[in-house]
C-alpha positions as CSV (number, residue, x, y, z in Angstrom):
1,M,-30.6,9.3,8.5
2,T,-30.9,11.5,5.4
3,P,-27.7,12.6,3.5
4,N,-28.1,16.1,4.9
5,E,-28.4,14.9,8.4
6,T,-25.3,12.7,7.9
7,S,-23.3,15.6,6.7
8,Q,-24.0,18.1,9.5
9,E,-21.2,20.0,11.3
10,P,-18.5,19.1,8.9
11,K,-15.9,20.9,11.0
12,A,-16.5,18.9,14.0
13,T,-16.6,15.8,11.9
14,A,-13.2,16.6,10.5
15,R,-11.9,17.2,14.0
16,R,-13.2,13.7,15.2
17,A,-11.8,12.0,12.2
18,R,-8.3,13.5,12.6
19,K,-5.7,11.0,13.6
20,P,-4.6,11.3,17.2
21,G,-1.6,13.6,17.5
22,A,-2.0,15.1,14.1
23,T,-2.3,18.8,13.7
24,E,-4.4,20.6,11.0
25,R,-1.1,21.7,9.2
26,E,0.2,18.0,9.2
27,E,-3.1,16.9,7.7
28,E,-3.1,19.6,5.1
29,A,0.5,18.5,4.0
30,V,-0.8,15.1,3.1
31,L,-3.7,16.3,1.1
32,N,-3.9,15.8,-2.5
33,S,-4.4,19.1,-4.4
34,I,-5.1,20.5,-7.8
35,E,-4.3,24.2,-7.9
36,R,-4.7,26.9,-10.6
37,V,-1.5,28.2,-12.1
38,R,-1.9,31.8,-12.9
39,G,0.0,33.4,-16.0
40,L,-1.2,34.7,-19.3
41,T,-5.0,35.4,-19.8
42,D,-6.8,32.1,-20.8
43,A,-7.5,33.2,-24.3
44,T,-3.9,34.2,-25.0
45,T,-2.5,31.0,-23.4
46,R,-4.8,28.8,-25.4
47,R,-3.6,30.5,-28.6
48,A,0.1,30.5,-27.7
49,A,0.3,26.9,-26.4
50,P,-2.4,24.7,-27.6
51,S,-2.6,21.2,-26.3
52,K,-0.5,18.8,-28.3
53,A,-3.5,16.4,-28.6
54,A,-6.1,19.1,-29.3
55,P,-8.9,17.6,-27.3
56,K,-12.4,18.9,-27.0
57,P,-12.4,22.4,-25.8
58,S,-14.0,23.6,-22.5
59,P,-17.7,24.4,-22.5
60,S,-18.6,27.8,-23.7
61,P,-20.2,30.5,-21.3
62,T,-23.4,30.2,-23.2
63,E,-24.0,26.5,-22.2
64,P,-26.5,26.2,-19.3
65,N,-24.1,24.0,-17.4
66,V,-21.6,26.7,-16.7
67,P,-22.4,30.5,-15.3
68,A,-21.8,33.2,-18.0
69,G,-20.1,35.9,-16.0
70,S,-16.3,36.0,-15.1
71,E,-17.1,36.0,-11.3
72,E,-19.5,33.2,-11.6
73,R,-17.2,31.2,-13.7
74,A,-14.4,31.5,-11.1
75,R,-16.8,29.7,-8.7
76,A,-18.4,27.4,-11.2
77,V,-19.2,23.8,-10.3
78,P,-20.8,21.7,-13.1
79,K,-24.4,20.6,-12.7
80,E,-23.6,16.9,-12.8
81,I,-21.1,17.4,-9.9
82,R,-23.6,19.5,-7.8
83,E,-26.0,16.6,-8.3
84,R,-23.4,13.8,-7.6
85,F,-22.1,15.2,-4.4
86,I,-23.7,17.1,-1.3
87,G,-22.1,20.6,-1.0
88,I,-21.9,22.4,2.4
89,G,-20.0,25.6,2.1
90,G,-16.9,24.6,0.3
91,K,-16.9,20.9,1.3
92,Y,-18.4,18.2,-0.8
93,Y,-19.6,14.9,0.4
94,F,-20.8,11.5,-0.9
95,P,-24.4,10.7,-0.3
96,D,-23.4,8.5,2.6
97,G,-21.7,11.4,4.4
98,A,-18.1,10.5,3.6
99,A,-15.8,13.5,2.6
100,A,-15.0,13.6,-1.1
101,F,-13.2,17.0,-1.6
102,T,-12.9,20.6,-0.6
103,D,-13.2,23.6,-2.9
104,H,-10.8,26.5,-1.8
105,G,-11.5,28.6,-4.8
106,E,-8.4,28.4,-6.9
107,K,-7.3,25.1,-5.1
108,L,-9.2,21.8,-4.9
109,T,-8.1,19.3,-2.1
110,T,-9.0,15.8,-1.4
111,R,-7.7,12.8,0.6
112,S,-9.1,10.4,-2.0
113,E,-7.3,8.7,-4.9
114,N,-10.7,7.6,-6.4
115,S,-10.6,8.1,-10.1
116,E,-14.1,9.6,-10.3
117,V,-13.3,12.3,-7.5
118,I,-10.2,13.3,-9.5
119,R,-12.2,13.5,-12.7
120,S,-14.7,15.7,-10.9
121,L,-12.0,18.1,-9.7
122,I,-10.7,18.3,-13.3
123,A,-14.2,19.0,-14.5
124,I,-14.5,21.9,-12.0
125,A,-11.1,23.2,-13.2
126,Q,-12.4,23.0,-16.8
127,A,-15.6,24.8,-15.9
128,R,-13.6,27.6,-14.4
129,D,-11.4,27.9,-17.6
130,W,-8.2,26.9,-15.8
131,V,-5.6,26.5,-18.5
132,Q,-2.6,25.1,-16.3
133,V,-2.7,23.5,-12.9
134,K,-0.2,22.3,-10.3
135,V,-0.9,18.8,-8.7
136,T,0.5,17.7,-5.5
137,G,0.0,14.6,-3.4
138,T,0.4,10.8,-4.1
139,E,2.0,9.5,-7.2
140,R,-1.3,7.8,-8.2
141,F,-3.3,11.0,-7.5
142,R,-0.9,13.0,-9.6
143,K,-0.8,10.5,-12.3
144,E,-4.7,10.3,-12.6
145,A,-5.0,14.1,-12.4
146,W,-2.4,14.5,-15.2
147,F,-4.4,12.0,-17.3
148,A,-7.9,13.5,-16.7
149,A,-6.5,17.0,-17.2
150,G,-4.8,16.1,-20.5
151,L,-8.0,14.7,-21.9
152,V,-9.6,18.2,-21.7
153,G,-6.6,20.2,-22.7
154,I,-5.4,21.4,-19.3
155,E,-1.6,21.5,-18.9
156,V,-0.2,20.0,-15.7
157,R,2.6,20.8,-13.6
158,G,3.8,18.3,-10.9
159,Y,3.8,15.1,-12.8
160,K,6.2,13.7,-15.4
161,P,4.5,11.0,-17.5
162,T,6.2,8.0,-19.0
163,A,6.3,7.3,-22.7
164,F,3.6,4.6,-22.2
165,E,1.4,6.9,-20.4
166,E,1.8,9.7,-23.1
167,E,0.9,7.0,-25.7
168,R,-2.1,5.9,-23.7
169,M,-3.2,9.5,-23.5
170,A,-3.0,9.8,-27.3
171,R,-5.2,6.7,-27.7
172,A,-7.8,7.9,-25.1
173,I,-8.1,11.2,-26.9
174,S,-8.5,9.4,-30.3
175,R,-11.4,7.3,-28.7
176,R,-12.9,10.5,-27.4
177,Q,-12.7,12.2,-30.8
178,A,-14.1,9.2,-32.5
179,G,-17.0,9.3,-30.0
180,A,-17.7,12.8,-30.7
181,A,-17.8,12.1,-34.4
182,G,-20.3,9.3,-34.0
183,R,-17.9,6.5,-34.7
184,G,-17.7,4.8,-31.5
185,P,-18.2,4.9,-27.6
186,D,-16.6,7.7,-25.6
187,E,-15.8,7.1,-22.1
188,S,-12.8,9.5,-21.8
189,G,-10.4,6.7,-21.3
190,N,-12.0,5.5,-18.1
191,E,-15.2,3.7,-16.8
192,K,-18.4,5.7,-17.1
193,S,-19.0,8.1,-14.4
194,S,-22.0,6.2,-12.9
195,R,-20.1,3.0,-12.8
196,S,-17.0,4.6,-11.3
197,L,-19.0,6.5,-8.7
198,G,-20.8,3.4,-7.5
199,A,-17.3,1.6,-7.2
200,A,-16.1,4.6,-5.1
201,R,-18.6,4.0,-2.5
202,G,-18.3,0.2,-2.6
203,E,-21.5,-0.4,-4.6
204,P,-21.8,-3.5,-6.8
205,T,-20.2,-3.1,-10.2
206,A,-20.3,-5.3,-13.3
207,S,-18.0,-8.4,-12.6
208,P,-15.5,-9.6,-15.2
209,R,-17.3,-13.0,-14.8
210,D,-20.4,-11.4,-16.3
211,S,-18.6,-10.0,-19.4
212,G,-15.9,-12.7,-19.9
213,P,-12.3,-12.2,-20.1
214,I,-11.0,-8.6,-20.1
215,T,-8.3,-7.9,-22.7
216,G,-6.2,-4.8,-23.3
217,R,-3.0,-3.1,-22.2
218,L,-1.9,-3.4,-18.7
219,V,-1.8,0.1,-17.3
220,D,-1.2,-0.4,-13.6
221,H,-1.5,-3.0,-10.8
222,G,-0.5,-3.3,-7.2
223,R,-1.7,-3.4,-3.5
224,A,-4.0,-0.6,-2.4
225,N,-7.0,0.0,-0.1
226,Y,-10.1,-1.4,-1.7
227,R,-11.5,1.1,-4.2
228,H,-8.7,3.4,-3.2
229,D,-10.7,4.2,0.0
230,P,-8.4,4.6,3.0
231,K,-11.1,3.2,5.3
232,E,-11.4,0.0,3.4
233,P,-9.0,-3.1,3.9
234,M,-6.1,-3.7,1.7
235,S,-6.7,-5.6,-1.7
236,Y,-5.1,-5.8,-5.0
237,Y,-6.1,-4.1,-8.4
238,V,-5.4,-4.3,-12.0
239,R,-6.2,-1.6,-14.6
240,I,-6.5,-2.5,-18.1
241,E,-6.8,-0.2,-21.1
242,T,-9.6,-1.7,-23.3
243,T,-11.1,-0.4,-26.6
244,Q,-13.9,1.0,-24.5
245,G,-11.8,2.8,-21.9
246,D,-10.1,1.7,-18.8
247,R,-11.4,-1.1,-16.5
248,E,-10.2,-1.5,-13.0
249,I,-10.5,-4.9,-11.4
250,W,-10.2,-5.8,-7.7
251,G,-9.5,-9.0,-6.0
252,V,-7.0,-10.3,-3.3
253,D,-6.2,-13.2,-5.5
254,L,-4.9,-11.0,-8.2
255,E,-1.5,-10.5,-6.4
256,R,-1.0,-14.4,-6.5
257,A,-2.0,-14.4,-10.1
258,F,0.7,-11.9,-10.9
259,R,3.2,-13.8,-8.9
260,E,2.4,-17.1,-10.4
261,S,2.0,-15.8,-14.0
262,L,3.9,-17.8,-16.6
263,S,4.5,-15.0,-19.0
264,R,5.4,-12.3,-16.4
265,P,3.4,-9.4,-17.9
266,T,4.7,-5.8,-17.4
267,I,3.3,-2.4,-17.8
268,G,2.2,-1.7,-21.4
269,D,1.8,-5.5,-22.5
270,E,-1.3,-6.7,-24.1
271,V,-2.8,-9.0,-21.6
272,T,-6.0,-10.9,-20.8
273,V,-7.5,-11.2,-17.2
274,R,-9.8,-14.0,-16.5
275,S,-11.7,-15.3,-13.4
276,D,-12.2,-19.1,-13.8
277,V,-13.2,-20.1,-10.3
278,R,-15.6,-18.5,-7.9
279,E,-15.4,-19.9,-4.4
280,P,-18.0,-19.1,-1.7
281,V,-16.6,-17.4,1.4
282,T,-17.9,-15.6,4.3
283,V,-16.0,-12.3,5.2
284,T,-16.3,-10.1,8.1
285,S,-17.1,-6.4,7.2
286,A,-16.7,-3.3,9.6
287,E,-19.8,-1.2,9.9
288,R,-18.9,2.6,10.2
289,D,-21.0,5.6,11.3
290,A,-21.2,8.8,9.3
291,D,-17.8,10.0,10.8
292,G,-16.1,6.8,9.5
293,R,-15.7,5.2,13.0
294,V,-16.1,1.5,13.4
295,V,-19.4,0.9,15.3
296,G,-19.7,-3.0,14.7
297,Q,-19.0,-5.8,12.4
298,R,-21.2,-8.1,10.2
299,E,-20.6,-11.3,8.2
300,I,-21.2,-11.1,4.5
301,S,-21.6,-14.2,2.3
302,T,-19.7,-13.5,-1.0
303,H,-17.4,-15.2,-3.3
304,R,-13.6,-15.2,-4.0
305,N,-12.3,-15.3,-7.5
306,R,-9.3,-17.3,-8.6
307,W,-7.6,-15.2,-11.4
308,I,-5.3,-15.8,-14.3
309,I,-3.4,-13.1,-16.0
310,E,-1.1,-13.6,-18.9
311,R,0.3,-11.8,-22.0
312,N,-1.8,-12.3,-25.2
313,D,1.1,-13.5,-27.2
314,F,1.5,-16.4,-24.6
315,L,-2.2,-17.2,-24.7
316,A,-2.0,-17.3,-28.5
317,E,0.7,-19.9,-28.4
318,R,-1.4,-21.8,-25.9
319,T,-4.4,-21.7,-28.1
320,Q,-2.4,-23.3,-30.9
321,A,-1.0,-25.9,-28.6
322,A,-4.7,-26.7,-27.3
323,R,-5.8,-27.1,-30.9
324,T,-3.0,-29.4,-31.6
325,F,-3.7,-31.5,-28.4
326,R,-7.4,-31.7,-29.3
327,D,-6.6,-33.1,-32.8
328,T,-6.9,-36.9,-32.5
329,A,-5.3,-37.2,-36.0
330,I,-2.0,-35.8,-34.5
331,S,0.0,-38.4,-32.6
332,A,1.6,-37.7,-29.3
333,A,5.0,-37.8,-30.8
334,Q,4.0,-35.3,-33.5
335,G,2.3,-33.0,-31.0
336,V,5.4,-32.9,-28.6
337,K,7.7,-32.3,-31.7
338,A,5.5,-29.1,-32.5
339,H,5.0,-28.2,-28.8
340,P,7.5,-29.7,-26.3
341,E,5.6,-28.2,-23.4
342,L,2.8,-30.7,-24.0
343,E,4.8,-33.7,-23.2
344,G,3.4,-33.9,-19.6
345,S,-0.1,-33.3,-20.9
346,Y,0.2,-36.3,-23.2
347,L,1.5,-38.4,-20.5
348,Q,-1.5,-37.3,-18.4
349,L,-3.9,-38.4,-21.3
350,Q,-2.1,-41.7,-21.6
351,A,-2.6,-42.4,-17.9
352,A,-6.2,-41.7,-18.3
353,K,-6.4,-44.2,-21.2
354,L,-4.7,-46.9,-19.1
355,G,-6.9,-46.2,-16.1
356,S,-10.1,-46.6,-18.4
357,E,-8.9,-49.8,-19.9
358,R,-8.6,-51.1,-16.4
359,D,-11.9,-49.6,-15.0
360,I,-14.3,-49.4,-18.0
361,R,-15.3,-52.5,-19.8
362,N,-17.5,-50.9,-22.5
363,P,-15.2,-49.7,-25.4
364,A,-17.7,-46.9,-26.5
365,D,-17.9,-45.6,-22.8
366,R,-14.1,-45.8,-22.5
367,A,-13.6,-43.8,-25.7
368,R,-16.0,-41.2,-24.5
369,F,-14.3,-40.8,-21.1
370,V,-10.8,-40.4,-22.9
371,E,-12.3,-37.8,-25.1
372,R,-13.6,-35.9,-22.2
373,V,-10.3,-36.0,-20.5
374,R,-8.6,-34.7,-23.7
375,W,-10.9,-31.8,-24.0
376,A,-10.7,-31.0,-20.4
377,I,-6.9,-30.9,-20.5
378,A,-7.0,-28.9,-23.7
379,A,-9.3,-26.3,-22.1
380,A,-6.8,-25.9,-19.3
381,I,-4.0,-25.5,-21.7
382,E,-5.9,-22.7,-23.6
383,R,-6.8,-20.9,-20.4
384,G,-3.1,-20.5,-19.6
385,E,-3.1,-22.8,-16.6
386,P,0.2,-24.4,-15.7
387,L,0.9,-27.5,-17.7
388,E,1.2,-31.0,-16.3
389,P,4.9,-31.5,-15.5
390,V,7.0,-34.4,-16.7
391,R,7.7,-36.6,-13.9
392,L,11.0,-38.5,-14.0
393,R,10.7,-42.3,-13.3
394,E,12.3,-43.2,-10.1
395,R,15.1,-45.8,-10.4
396,P,14.2,-49.1,-8.7
397,R,16.3,-49.3,-5.5
398,E,18.7,-52.2,-5.3
399,P,17.9,-54.7,-2.5
400,E,20.2,-54.3,0.4
401,R,22.9,-57.2,0.7
402,V,23.5,-58.8,4.0
403,L,27.3,-59.2,4.5
404,E,28.8,-62.2,6.3
405,P,30.7,-61.3,9.6
406,G,34.1,-60.2,8.8
407,R,33.5,-59.4,5.0
408,T,33.5,-55.8,3.7
409,S,31.7,-54.6,0.7
410,G,34.8,-53.0,-0.8
411,R,33.3,-49.4,-0.3
412,E,32.9,-47.3,2.7
413,D,29.7,-47.5,4.6
414,P,27.3,-44.6,4.2
415,T,27.2,-41.9,6.8
416,R,24.1,-42.3,9.1
């Protein structure tokens, strides 16, 4: 079935997709929206209230990507968005037929929270020369819309950013300006459009395993439908602001990683996210038709990542501790004095030495074995894994005394 065939009869599709018992007005109330705020003329408003960050201005009417006339500009949709989505009337769909957003002229609506869809809506607002917009909907949608709009100088009503989000905006604009000047990459503070769009439809994206640990500021994390698609099962995501823009990582195990993190990272902290173990698993995936209805199931062979997320200052301390542990010139007593948390690790190494003396006769083989154990423990320390605890020795139990008949122990019998 072709994309055009998939997207036929959008009104009927919308009626079929509507939740049982929900009216059109009820569904309209839950839509996320970006709406133009009318006021002064665009040119006057730009002169009177320029953007604080002074980002790159909107495309000029002479650019081939935007219609030149005022009426045409009011209906403008950038070429890359017309190519990215399939438009039928005022409704736009992904190539697989899933609804993306609806164009009402001076209002754009969507049920999606996907970052690429939101950036596309802001691109339309920019092409139409909107200076100020009002955003409504979920907190995540409003936050993402505020960020995308701010990058192109559009003022936003309906969302109050935190101090960290304003600082993040300033850094993203700085990266964009540096990219425009040819001094570095420019991804507008987010993943490149092609990568994000692939993620939006569940297509494979680069795994953190492919590029190693991801380091940057923690922007957001939490439970959500996979890829922010309401049709997908619940998962967990982490968004990291890197020097190349934002990276969004998905994985069910990320929730456990946050819960068990030793450094307890919070929003704004410099962190590192790393996947160290990939376990093969078989999962059941729902197959859907063009209307989003489940029509079957299939098993998919994939893998499950085991994640670690820690603050960078914590990992720096661990790196120093691992360096100390690897150094054979530093005794266990000296190492524990410098890093008390290593006591259990040194006891673990000592246990390996005692075991090798019992089981390995050749001294050279024994030394190689102990050295491998030392480096393996040091690697776990450096990765930020929980350290070996110090186990207290159990006191030997006193043998029970058998009392002669008629004699007492001088103390009360224990309660049974």
